[in-house]
N, C-alpha and C positions, 0 to 999 in steps of 0.2 A: 513595508512592501505593499504595493497596491493590490487591491482585491483581484484585478484582472491577472496580474502576474502570479498570485497565489493559485488561482484557478487553473492557469496554464501549467504550473508545476504539478498540481494534483492530477490534472488530466493526463499529463505525460507519465506520471507514476502509475496511474490506473492502466493505461495502455501497455506499459512495460510488463507489469505483473500479469495482466490478462494474456499478453502474448506468450509469456513463459508457460502458463497453464494450458494454453491451447496447442502449443507446438511441441510440448514435451510429453509424449505418450508414455514414456518410461518412468514417470514420476510415481512414487508409491502413494498409497492412500493417505498416509501421514503427511507426506510432502504436499499433497493437494490441499489438505486441511489447513496447513500453514499458509500456503499461497492464497487460499480462499479467504482466510481470516484477514490477511493483509489487504486483500482487495475490498472486503467489506468495510474495513476501517477507513480506507481511502474514499470509498463511495459515500460513506456516512459523512466524512469530513467535507466532501464536496457539496452535499445537500444541506448541511447545517448552516443556518444563517446566524449572523451576529457572533461569530467565533472570534476569540481574541488571539493575538499572536502566541500567547502562552499555550492556549488550547491546541492550536495548530502544531506547535513544536512538540507538545506531549504526544499527540496522535502520530506524528511523523516518527518520533523516537520509538514508539511501540511497533510501528511498521518495520522500521530498521532492525529492531530486536528480533522480530519474526524472521526477517530475511537473513540476518546473521546466523540465527539458529539453523536455518536450512543450509547455508553455504559453509558454515563451520563443520557441519556434520558430513558434508560431501566433500 
C-alpha cells in the first residue's frame, strides 16, 4: 500500500475517533480514556517515519482492540 493511501486511512480513523469523543457528551470517564488512547496511538502512527507494514498492522490491531472493548461493553 502506498504511503499516501496509508496516511489517508490513518487520517480518516483519527477524524472518526475524534468525532466520537467530541460529539458524545454521555461517554463515561473510562470510555473517554479508551477513545483517547486509540486517538493517541493513531496520531503516533501518523507521525512516525519509516514504519513497516507490520508495525502499522500491529498498531491498527491495538486500536481495533480498544474500540472492540468499548463497543462490546455497550
